[in-house]
N, CA, C and O atoms as a DFTB+ gen file, in Angstrom:
636 C
 N C O
     1  1      24.154      11.465       3.005
     2  2      23.584      12.323       3.721
     3  2      21.668      12.197       3.172
     4  3      21.244      12.334       2.025
     5  1      21.026      11.964       4.170
     6  2      19.761      11.905       3.555
     7  2      18.908      12.840       4.217
     8  3      18.865      13.096       5.420
     9  1      18.133      13.386       3.142
    10  2      17.126      14.468       3.823
    11  2      15.348      14.080       3.807
    12  3      14.700      14.007       2.763
    13  1      14.806      13.875       5.107
    14  2      13.581      14.186       5.547
    15  2      12.741      14.799       5.694
    16  3      12.701      15.466       6.728
    17  1      11.790      14.868       4.857
    18  2      10.500      16.020       5.416
    19  2       9.394      15.608       6.166
    20  3       8.372      15.318       5.545
    21  1       9.407      15.534       7.296
    22  2       8.367      14.781       7.781
    23  2       7.197      16.087       8.693
    24  3       7.407      16.932       9.564
    25  1       5.914      15.628       7.879
    26  2       4.527      16.129       8.450
    27  2       3.711      15.671       9.509
    28  3       3.433      14.486       9.695
    29  1       3.380      16.491      10.107
    30  2       2.658      16.106      11.831
    31  2       1.603      17.050      11.965
    32  3       2.089      17.990      12.593
    33  1       0.455      17.281      11.713
    34  2      -0.734      17.805      12.251
    35  2      -0.320      19.196      11.850
    36  3      -0.177      19.939      12.822
    37  1      -0.103      19.715      10.741
    38  2       0.292      21.001      10.161
    39  2       1.816      21.924      10.524
    40  3       2.103      23.115      10.400
    41  1       2.280      21.191      10.825
    42  2       3.913      21.285      10.976
    43  2       4.403      20.490      10.475
    44  3       4.087      19.317      10.677
    45  1       5.498      20.906       9.514
    46  2       6.882      20.152       8.988
    47  2       8.168      20.469       9.784
    48  3       8.509      21.588      10.168
    49  1       8.745      19.448       9.946
    50  2      10.079      19.115      10.223
    51  2      11.302      18.295       9.505
    52  3      11.309      17.095       9.230
    53  1      12.358      19.281       9.269
    54  2      13.221      18.573       8.250
    55  2      14.439      17.815       9.439
    56  3      14.780      18.258      10.535
    57  1      14.870      16.614       8.774
    58  2      15.509      15.756       9.631
    59  2      16.794      15.444       8.277
    60  3      16.644      15.471       7.055
    61  1      17.832      15.205       8.974
    62  2      18.857      14.848       7.623
    63  2      19.857      13.708       8.637
    64  3      20.180      14.064       9.771
    65  1      20.148      12.777       8.265
    66  2      20.648      11.863       8.768
    67  2      21.798      11.156       7.606
    68  3      21.917      11.494       6.428
    69  1      22.567      10.104       8.323
    70  2      23.547       9.244       7.234
    71  2      22.498       8.310       6.928
    72  3      21.445       8.089       7.526
    73  1      23.089       7.690       5.654
    74  2      22.615       6.531       5.340
    75  2      22.596       5.315       6.369
    76  3      21.811       4.369       6.427
    77  1      23.906       5.683       7.317
    78  2      24.044       4.295       8.191
    79  2      22.870       4.337       9.401
    80  3      22.741       3.449      10.243
    81  1      22.244       5.254       9.335
    82  2      21.453       5.462      10.758
    83  2      20.021       4.371      10.239
    84  3      19.802       3.732       9.209
    85  1      19.280       4.559      11.485
    86  2      18.036       3.432      11.302
    87  2      16.638       4.207      11.098
    88  3      16.639       5.434      11.192
    89  1      15.598       3.600      10.855
    90  2      14.204       4.226      10.982
    91  2      13.918       4.886      12.502
    92  3      13.332       5.926      12.801
    93  1      14.510       3.954      13.273
    94  2      14.203       4.389      14.769
    95  2      15.028       5.618      15.016
    96  3      14.511       6.278      15.917
    97  1      16.235       6.221      14.494
    98  2      16.816       7.225      14.636
    99  2      16.015       8.452      14.348
   100  3      15.969       9.356      15.183
   101  1      15.510       8.515      13.439
   102  2      14.327       9.358      12.806
   103  2      13.193       9.559      13.756
   104  3      12.697      10.684      13.814
   105  1      12.659       8.467      14.613
   106  2      11.584       8.428      15.214
   107  2      12.415       9.124      16.579
   108  3      11.840      10.083      17.093
   109  1      13.618       8.730      17.133
   110  2      14.316       9.348      18.110
   111  2      14.056      11.128      17.826
   112  3      13.538      11.862      18.668
   113  1      14.417      11.467      16.816
   114  2      14.658      12.984      16.517
   115  2      13.577      13.399      16.751
   116  3      13.284      14.204      17.635
   117  1      12.554      12.662      15.634
   118  2      10.869      13.529      15.830
   119  2      10.236      13.585      17.282
   120  3       9.374      14.397      17.618
   121  1      10.711      12.739      17.988
   122  2      10.382      12.697      19.658
   123  2      10.620      13.743      20.130
   124  3       9.896      14.599      20.637
   125  1      11.620      13.681      19.969
   126  2      12.277      15.200      20.335
   127  2      11.727      16.545      19.749
   128  3      11.413      17.453      20.519
   129  1      11.620      16.665      18.524
   130  2      10.919      17.841      18.292
   131  2       9.383      18.025      18.079
   132  3       8.986      19.141      17.746
   133  1       8.578      17.103      18.233
   134  2       7.555      17.082      18.071
   135  2       6.549      16.601      19.473
   136  3       5.340      16.626      19.707
   137  1       7.536      16.251      20.076
   138  2       6.867      15.518      21.627
   139  2       6.034      14.512      21.561
   140  3       5.039      14.526      22.285
   141  1       6.235      13.622      20.828
   142  2       5.482      12.553      20.431
   143  2       6.259      11.487      20.864
   144  3       7.436      11.382      20.519
   145  1       5.661      10.619      21.651
   146  2       6.449       8.971      22.275
   147  2       6.445       8.088      20.921
   148  3       5.454       7.996      20.197
   149  1       7.820       7.381      20.646
   150  2       8.090       6.697      19.512
   151  2       7.001       5.660      19.639
   152  3       6.389       5.309      18.630
   153  1       6.702       5.107      20.930
   154  2       5.760       4.215      20.872
   155  2       4.584       4.596      20.388
   156  3       3.952       3.661      19.897
   157  1       3.976       5.806      20.342
   158  2       2.527       6.506      19.813
   159  2       2.815       6.632      18.409
   160  3       1.816       6.674      17.692
   161  1       4.088       6.713      17.762
   162  2       4.062       7.092      16.843
   163  2       4.562       6.170      15.256
   164  3       5.462       5.340      15.130
   165  1       3.613       6.691      14.228
   166  2       3.661       6.013      12.987
   167  2       4.397       6.474      11.976
   168  3       3.915       7.469      11.435
   169  1       5.123       6.192      11.663
   170  2       6.207       6.787      10.525
   171  2       5.601       6.402       8.817
   172  3       5.597       5.280       8.311
   173  1       5.308       7.193       8.421
   174  2       4.827       6.580       7.217
   175  2       5.096       7.151       5.623
   176  3       5.596       8.275       5.576
   177  1       4.881       6.645       4.634
   178  2       5.380       7.292       3.500
   179  2       6.452       6.640       2.606
   180  3       6.893       7.036       1.527
   181  1       6.831       5.290       3.488
   182  2       7.944       4.584       2.635
   183  2       7.670       3.830       1.686
   184  3       6.814       2.963       1.859
   185  1       8.204       3.939       0.669
   186  2       8.291       3.609      -0.780
   187  2       7.718       1.892      -0.669
   188  3       7.001       1.406      -1.544
   189  1       8.061       1.317       0.242
   190  2       8.445      -0.411       0.409
   191  2       7.387      -0.330       1.627
   192  3       7.852      -1.121       2.448
   193  1       6.173       0.232       2.181
   194  2       5.132      -0.126       2.800
   195  2       6.009       0.505       4.306
   196  3       7.048       1.164       4.342
   197  1       5.185       0.039       5.399
   198  2       6.082      -0.024       6.864
   199  2       7.197      -0.992       6.804
   200  3       7.379      -2.091       6.280
   201  1       8.054       0.042       7.729
   202  2       9.486      -0.636       7.869
   203  2       9.406      -0.716       9.241
   204  3       8.681       0.122       9.776
   205  1      10.180      -1.814      10.211
   206  2      10.583      -1.650      11.281
   207  2      11.685      -0.629      11.818
   208  3      12.523      -0.218      11.016
   209  1      11.715      -0.199      13.168
   210  2      12.439       0.810      13.446
   211  2      14.157       0.538      13.307
   212  3      15.018       1.417      13.300
   213  1      14.361      -0.884      13.205
   214  2      15.745      -1.587      13.227
   215  2      16.467      -1.131      11.859
   216  3      17.681      -1.080      11.661
   217  1      15.339      -0.786      10.887
   218  2      15.756      -0.746       9.330
   219  2      17.060       0.020       9.214
   220  3      17.121       1.105       9.792
   221  1      17.977      -0.364       8.620
   222  2      19.215       0.652       7.936
   223  2      18.474       1.379       6.815
   224  3      17.677       0.905       6.006
   225  1      18.901       2.610       6.943
   226  2      18.281       3.664       5.837
   227  2      18.852       3.100       4.659
   228  3      18.110       2.867       3.705
   229  1      20.378       2.788       4.579
   230  2      20.917       2.653       3.255
   231  2      20.354       1.287       2.522
   232  3      20.446       1.043       1.319
   233  1      19.723       0.417       3.574
   234  2      19.159      -1.099       2.621
   235  2      17.589      -0.594       2.177
   236  3      16.837      -1.387       1.611
   237  1      17.279       0.437       2.408
   238  2      15.964       0.881       1.698
   239  2      15.845       1.600       0.249
   240  3      14.846       1.860      -0.422
   241  1      17.294       1.839      -0.004
   242  2      17.818       2.324      -1.264
   243  2      16.822       3.720      -1.530
   244  3      16.116       3.788      -2.536
   245  1      16.862       4.808      -0.507
   246  2      16.326       5.845      -0.871
   247  2      16.922       7.133      -1.851
   248  3      18.120       7.368      -2.008
   249  1      15.875       7.849      -2.424
   250  2      16.799       9.328      -3.291
   251  2      17.336      10.203      -1.700
   252  3      17.095       9.995      -0.510
   253  1      17.909      10.922      -2.221
   254  2      18.454      12.019      -0.998
   255  2      17.409      12.687      -0.576
   256  3      17.154      12.845       0.617
   257  1      16.734      13.123      -1.509
   258  2      15.283      13.844      -0.469
   259  2      14.044      12.831      -0.615
   260  3      13.720      12.073      -1.529
   261  1      13.404      13.148       0.801
   262  2      12.157      11.957       1.003
   263  2      11.336      13.091       1.751
   264  3      11.682      14.070       2.413
   265  1       9.944      12.493       1.328
   266  2       9.129      13.132       2.405
   267  2       8.101      11.991       3.058
   268  3       7.351      11.269       2.400
   269  1       8.216      11.998       4.224
   270  2       7.363      11.018       5.211
   271  2       6.074      11.605       6.041
   272  3       5.817      12.797       5.873
   273  1       5.432      11.006       6.729
   274  2       4.279      11.844       7.630
   275  2       4.238      10.878       8.724
   276  3       4.462       9.668       8.764
   277  1       3.867      11.804       9.665
   278  2       3.688      10.753      11.292
   279  2       1.787      10.789      11.442
   280  3       0.872      11.596      11.278
   281  1       1.950       9.586      11.787
   282  2       0.445       9.252      12.089
   283  2       0.315       9.212      13.728
   284  3       1.361       8.716      14.147
   285  1      -0.549       9.537      14.802
   286  2      -0.558       9.273      16.003
   287  2      -1.892       8.849      16.438
   288  3      -2.344       9.502      17.378
   289  1      -2.741       7.761      15.903
   290  2      -3.980       7.468      16.146
   291  2      -4.457       7.391      17.729
   292  3      -5.637       7.539      18.044
   293  1      -3.399       7.142      18.694
   294  2      -3.796       6.762      20.030
   295  2      -3.676       8.497      21.032
   296  3      -3.725       8.772      22.231
   297  1      -3.461       9.538      19.425
   298  2      -3.459      10.572      20.614
   299  2      -4.459      11.528      19.845
   300  3      -4.475      11.733      18.631
   301  1      -5.341      12.106      20.872
   302  2      -6.409      12.872      20.106
   303  2      -5.607      14.264      19.994
   304  3      -4.608      14.489      20.678
   305  1      -6.104      15.110      19.130
   306  2      -5.675      16.361      18.425
   307  2      -5.850      17.318      19.643
   308  3      -6.605      17.122      20.596
   309  1      -4.908      18.536      19.426
   310  2      -5.392      19.584      20.349
   311  2      -5.803      20.412      19.586
   312  3      -5.858      20.411      18.356
   313  1      -6.242      21.485      20.679
   314  2      -7.158      22.562      20.118
   315  2      -6.754      22.991      18.960
   316  3      -7.570      23.016      18.039
   317  1      -5.555      23.376      18.771
   318  2      -4.975      24.112      17.549
   319  2      -5.067      23.205      16.601
   320  3      -4.845      23.825      15.562
   321  1      -5.278      22.027      16.331
   322  2      -5.443      20.770      15.395
   323  2      -6.908      20.568      15.132
   324  3      -7.334      20.074      14.089
   325  1      -7.471      20.874      15.881
   326  2      -9.099      20.350      15.617
   327  2      -9.791      21.766      15.657
   328  3      -9.981      22.469      16.649
   329  1     -10.142      22.031      14.265
   330  2     -10.810      23.142      14.384
   331  2     -12.225      23.332      13.465
   332  3     -12.665      24.272      12.802
   333  1     -12.779      21.784      13.802
   334  2     -14.204      21.353      13.294
   335  2     -15.293      22.580      13.150
   336  3     -15.808      23.133      12.178
   337  1     -15.416      22.768      14.790
   338  2     -16.510      23.551      15.043
   339  2     -16.603      24.892      14.171
   340  3     -17.664      25.427      13.848
   341  1     -15.145      25.412      13.797
   342  2     -15.046      26.831      12.925
   343  2     -15.187      26.541      11.536
   344  3     -15.366      27.398      10.670
   345  1     -15.109      25.424      11.361
   346  2     -15.116      25.111       9.875
   347  2     -16.291      25.458       8.705
   348  3     -17.357      25.168       9.249
   349  1     -16.518      25.869       7.565
   350  2     -17.621      26.004       6.998
   351  2     -18.267      24.680       6.933
   352  3     -17.509      23.736       7.160
   353  1     -19.354      24.432       6.703
   354  2     -20.235      23.551       6.837
   355  2     -19.538      22.585       5.407
   356  3     -19.309      21.404       5.672
   357  1     -19.376      22.818       4.689
   358  2     -19.030      21.949       3.725
   359  2     -17.287      20.968       4.061
   360  3     -16.931      19.881       3.606
   361  1     -16.597      21.863       4.952
   362  2     -15.309      21.051       5.303
   363  2     -16.035      19.941       6.652
   364  3     -15.378      18.971       7.029
   365  1     -17.256      20.212       7.189
   366  2     -17.561      19.281       8.251
   367  2     -18.406      17.982       7.807
   368  3     -18.962      17.136       8.507
   369  1     -18.320      18.104       6.495
   370  2     -19.192      16.986       5.634
   371  2     -18.144      16.000       5.610
   372  3     -16.939      16.195       5.772
   373  1     -18.943      14.562       5.315
   374  2     -18.082      13.740       4.776
   375  2     -18.326      13.293       3.462
   376  3     -19.478      13.412       3.044
   377  1     -17.231      12.666       2.528
   378  2     -17.212      12.884       1.247
   379  2     -16.926      11.060       0.844
   380  3     -16.244      10.388       1.618
   381  1     -17.459      10.511      -0.265
   382  2     -17.348       9.462      -0.644
   383  2     -16.352       9.606      -2.189
   384  3     -16.659       9.996      -3.316
   385  1     -15.152       9.126      -1.643
   386  2     -13.993       8.884      -3.150
   387  2     -14.375       7.489      -3.361
   388  3     -14.296       6.675      -2.442
   389  1     -14.880       7.103      -4.797
   390  2     -14.541       5.957      -5.350
   391  2     -13.688       5.986      -6.538
   392  3     -13.585       6.777      -7.475
   393  1     -12.999       4.688      -6.166
   394  2     -11.688       4.536      -6.924
   395  2     -11.820       3.328      -7.279
   396  3     -12.188       2.389      -6.573
   397  1     -11.368       3.310      -8.962
   398  2     -11.369       2.336      -9.576
   399  2     -10.055       1.980     -10.044
   400  3      -9.449       2.828     -10.700
   401  1      -9.374       0.578      -9.757
   402  2      -8.004       0.507     -10.179
   403  2      -8.037      -0.305     -11.091
   404  3      -8.483      -1.427     -10.853
   405  1      -7.608       0.007     -12.297
   406  2      -7.586      -0.760     -13.507
   407  2      -7.226      -2.216     -13.531
   408  3      -7.947      -3.202     -13.687
   409  1      -5.644      -2.087     -13.295
   410  2      -4.697      -3.216     -13.200
   411  2      -5.416      -4.186     -12.516
   412  3      -5.711      -5.242     -13.075
   413  1      -5.854      -3.852     -10.922
   414  2      -6.011      -5.107     -10.245
   415  2      -7.780      -5.308     -10.725
   416  3      -8.322      -6.409     -10.627
   417  1      -8.263      -4.507     -11.058
   418  2      -9.785      -4.490     -11.428
   419  2     -10.534      -4.272      -9.754
   420  3     -11.490      -5.005      -9.503
   421  1     -10.182      -3.508      -8.926
   422  2     -10.757      -3.522      -7.627
   423  2     -11.377      -2.096      -7.784
   424  3     -11.052      -1.311      -8.675
   425  1     -12.247      -1.870      -6.882
   426  2     -12.847      -0.606      -6.637
   427  2     -13.108      -0.407      -5.292
   428  3     -13.836      -1.224      -4.729
   429  1     -12.619       0.591      -4.629
   430  2     -12.389       1.151      -3.235
   431  2     -13.406       2.465      -3.442
   432  3     -13.549       3.358      -4.278
   433  1     -14.061       2.031      -2.119
   434  2     -15.070       2.938      -1.753
   435  2     -14.674       3.585      -0.530
   436  3     -14.834       2.935       0.503
   437  1     -14.112       4.922      -0.436
   438  2     -13.508       5.482       0.903
   439  2     -14.303       6.688       1.383
   440  3     -14.919       7.193       0.444
   441  1     -14.456       7.208       2.349
   442  2     -15.284       8.254       3.013
   443  2     -14.241       9.183       3.533
   444  3     -13.493       8.574       4.297
   445  1     -13.977      10.225       3.417
   446  2     -12.843      10.949       4.094
   447  2     -14.007      12.409       4.439
   448  3     -15.029      12.733       3.834
   449  1     -13.325      13.058       5.664
   450  2     -14.122      14.611       5.906
   451  2     -13.517      15.438       5.149
   452  3     -12.367      15.394       4.713
   453  1     -14.295      16.167       5.010
   454  2     -14.273      17.230       3.980
   455  2     -13.259      18.034       4.369
   456  3     -12.816      18.751       3.471
   457  1     -12.537      18.177       5.898
   458  2     -11.593      18.918       6.058
   459  2     -10.219      18.431       5.823
   460  3      -9.257      19.067       6.255
   461  1     -10.079      17.314       5.147
   462  2      -9.134      16.801       4.649
   463  2      -8.400      17.233       3.415
   464  3      -8.988      17.666       2.425
   465  1      -7.189      17.112       3.494
   466  2      -6.482      17.863       2.629
   467  2      -6.252      17.099       1.344
   468  3      -6.564      15.919       1.502
   469  1      -5.842      17.350       0.205
   470  2      -5.938      16.870      -1.457
   471  2      -4.437      15.761      -0.812
   472  3      -4.557      14.539      -0.898
   473  1      -3.372      16.267      -0.322
   474  2      -2.275      15.593      -0.078
   475  2      -2.625      14.666       1.028
   476  3      -1.853      13.720       0.872
   477  1      -3.114      14.509       1.704
   478  2      -3.509      13.605       2.929
   479  2      -4.518      12.222       2.443
   480  3      -4.433      11.057       2.832
   481  1      -5.474      12.830       1.462
   482  2      -6.361      11.572       0.744
   483  2      -5.216      11.017      -0.110
   484  3      -5.349       9.795      -0.177
   485  1      -4.342      11.363      -0.663
   486  2      -3.564      11.232      -1.627
   487  2      -2.465      10.020      -1.153
   488  3      -2.014       9.063      -1.781
   489  1      -2.242      10.490       0.225
   490  2      -1.420       9.247       0.956
   491  2      -1.877       8.231       1.442
   492  3      -1.237       7.190       1.592
   493  1      -3.257       8.438       1.805
   494  2      -4.189       7.366       2.184
   495  2      -4.351       6.534       1.314
   496  3      -4.159       5.324       1.433
   497  1      -4.838       7.297       0.054
   498  2      -4.811       5.944      -1.077
   499  2      -3.939       5.246      -1.535
   500  3      -4.097       4.151      -2.075
   501  1      -2.749       5.931      -1.324
   502  2      -1.192       4.824      -1.639
   503  2      -1.170       4.221      -0.834
   504  3      -1.137       3.081      -1.299
   505  1      -1.162       4.152       0.612
   506  2      -0.861       3.532       1.738
   507  2      -2.106       2.229       1.476
   508  3      -1.639       1.092       1.413
   509  1      -3.337       2.342       1.356
   510  2      -4.466       1.424       0.995
   511  2      -3.785       0.616      -0.150
   512  3      -3.233      -0.476      -0.019
   513  1      -3.934       1.414      -1.412
   514  2      -4.017       0.286      -2.913
   515  2      -2.715       0.157      -3.011
   516  3      -2.546      -0.680      -3.898
   517  1      -1.324       0.630      -2.464
   518  2      -0.314       0.393      -2.922
   519  2       0.228       1.302      -4.269
   520  3       1.398       1.166      -4.626
   521  1      -0.697       2.247      -5.004
   522  2      -0.416       2.745      -6.188
   523  2       0.176       3.815      -5.999
   524  3      -0.513       4.767      -5.632
   525  1       1.494       3.987      -6.167
   526  2       2.495       5.042      -6.015
   527  2       2.046       6.262      -7.002
   528  3       1.615       5.989      -8.122
   529  1       2.189       8.018      -6.429
   530  2       2.126       8.879      -7.375
   531  2       0.587       9.070      -7.752
   532  3       0.263       9.312      -8.915
   533  1      -0.677       8.913      -6.366
   534  2      -2.040       9.239      -7.289
   535  2      -2.015      10.437      -7.859
   536  3      -1.226      11.229      -7.345
   537  1      -2.664      10.829      -8.805
   538  2      -3.255      11.699      -9.140
   539  2      -4.754      12.111      -9.071
   540  3      -5.580      11.369      -9.602
   541  1      -5.003      12.828      -8.679
   542  2      -6.074      13.484      -8.192
   543  2      -7.040      14.386      -9.132
   544  3      -6.529      15.502      -9.235
   545  1      -8.134      14.303      -9.781
   546  2      -8.620      14.989     -10.664
   547  2      -9.898      15.856     -10.236
   548  3     -10.934      15.430      -9.726
   549  1      -9.568      17.187     -10.572
   550  2     -10.389      18.125      -9.868
   551  2     -11.509      18.491     -11.044
   552  3     -11.198      18.996     -12.123
   553  1     -13.019      18.110     -10.604
   554  2     -14.082      18.395     -11.305
   555  2     -14.459      19.491     -11.450
   556  3     -14.128      20.248     -10.538
   557  1     -15.137      19.995     -12.380
   558  2     -15.671      21.385     -12.888
   559  2     -16.789      21.381     -11.173
   560  3     -17.536      20.561     -10.639
   561  1     -16.267      22.926     -10.816
   562  2     -17.389      23.134      -9.812
   563  2     -16.735      23.174      -8.520
   564  3     -17.282      23.526      -7.475
   565  1     -15.156      22.675      -8.691
   566  2     -14.189      22.560      -7.772
   567  2     -14.402      24.005      -6.848
   568  3     -14.422      25.049      -7.500
   569  1     -14.565      24.098      -5.332
   570  2     -14.179      25.328      -4.963
   571  2     -12.885      25.927      -4.992
   572  3     -11.884      25.212      -4.967
   573  1     -12.795      27.363      -5.050
   574  2     -11.358      27.850      -5.662
   575  2     -10.472      27.793      -4.585
   576  3      -9.284      28.082      -4.729
   577  1     -11.025      27.389      -3.348
   578  2     -10.074      27.300      -2.032
   579  2      -9.220      26.095      -2.345
   580  3      -8.030      26.079      -2.031
   581  1      -9.810      25.081      -2.962
   582  2      -8.967      23.592      -3.255
   583  2      -7.757      24.232      -3.866
   584  3      -6.735      23.593      -3.618
   585  1      -7.584      25.236      -4.545
   586  2      -6.242      25.233      -5.373
   587  2      -5.746      26.486      -4.617
   588  3      -4.682      27.002      -4.957
   589  1      -6.304      26.871      -3.848
   590  2      -5.185      28.221      -3.216
   591  2      -4.145      27.631      -2.581
   592  3      -4.293      26.489      -2.145
   593  1      -2.985      28.282      -2.435
   594  2      -1.921      27.815      -1.586
   595  2      -2.042      28.409      -0.142
   596  3      -1.166      28.455       0.722
   597  1      -3.105      28.774      -0.095
   598  2      -2.869      29.635       1.325
   599  2      -4.409      28.941       1.977
   600  3      -4.613      28.824       3.186
   601  1      -5.215      28.604       1.095
   602  2      -6.424      27.790       1.896
   603  2      -6.754      26.502       2.158
   604  3      -5.683      25.896       2.151
   605  1      -7.626      25.751       2.383
   606  2      -7.631      24.658       2.666
   607  2      -7.760      23.501       1.357
   608  3      -8.625      23.632       0.491
   609  1      -6.972      22.594       1.356
   610  2      -7.402      21.855       0.196
   611  2      -8.391      20.980      -0.233
   612  3      -8.074      19.790      -0.238
   613  1      -9.738      21.334      -0.667
   614  2     -10.861      20.773      -0.170
   615  2     -10.583      19.597      -1.470
   616  3      -9.919      19.618      -2.507
   617  1     -11.566      18.486      -0.724
   618  2     -11.656      17.395      -1.814
   619  2     -13.184      17.495      -2.094
   620  3     -14.176      17.356      -1.380
   621  1     -13.028      17.732      -3.157
   622  2     -14.762      17.834      -4.044
   623  2     -15.623      16.846      -4.465
   624  3     -16.210      16.929      -5.544
   625  1     -15.761      15.853      -3.655
   626  2     -16.615      14.787      -4.136
   627  2     -17.725      14.742      -3.235
   628  3     -17.441      14.595      -2.046
   629  1     -18.948      14.839      -3.557
   630  2     -19.813      14.502      -2.663
   631  2     -20.556      13.002      -2.061
   632  3     -20.484      12.010      -2.787
   633  1     -21.062      12.932      -1.095
   634  2     -21.654      11.867      -0.920
   635  2     -22.882      10.907      -1.373
   636  3     -23.055       9.821      -0.818
C-alpha cells in the first residue's frame, strides 16, 4: 500500500492505494473528495516530473509515504481561498527570487506574490529547475510570521 498526502488550496487529503493502481485512480479519488474534475486537475510533486494518468504506481518506484499537490489553473479561487484584500500590504506585494544553480550555471529570476507560502515556492522552484529538496535561506529581518506554525509562511525577498 502507498500513502499519499495531497494538498489543494489549504486543504489536505489522505489517499491510500495499492501499487497496482494508476495515477488516474488517485485523480478519481481526489475528484470525489475535492470536487475538481479530472480534466481540470494537474497532479504535481512526482520525483520523475509529470506522469500520464495511465502510469501504474509500481512503475514509479515510490516510497511508502508521498506528498503531492493539485493545481487547477483553469479554476478561479473561491472567496475562502482568495483573501488578498484582507491581507497586510506586504502579502499583497510581489517579490523577486533570484536563484543561481551552480551545477548548470543558470540563473532564474522568479516573481512570487507575498501571500505564497515557502512550501509553494519550494515546489514551484523544484518543478522549474528539477532541483530536488530546495532549501530556503531566511535572511535576517525575516518577519516572525514566516516561522510561525499558525501564521502564513512569508517569503522575505524584496522586489
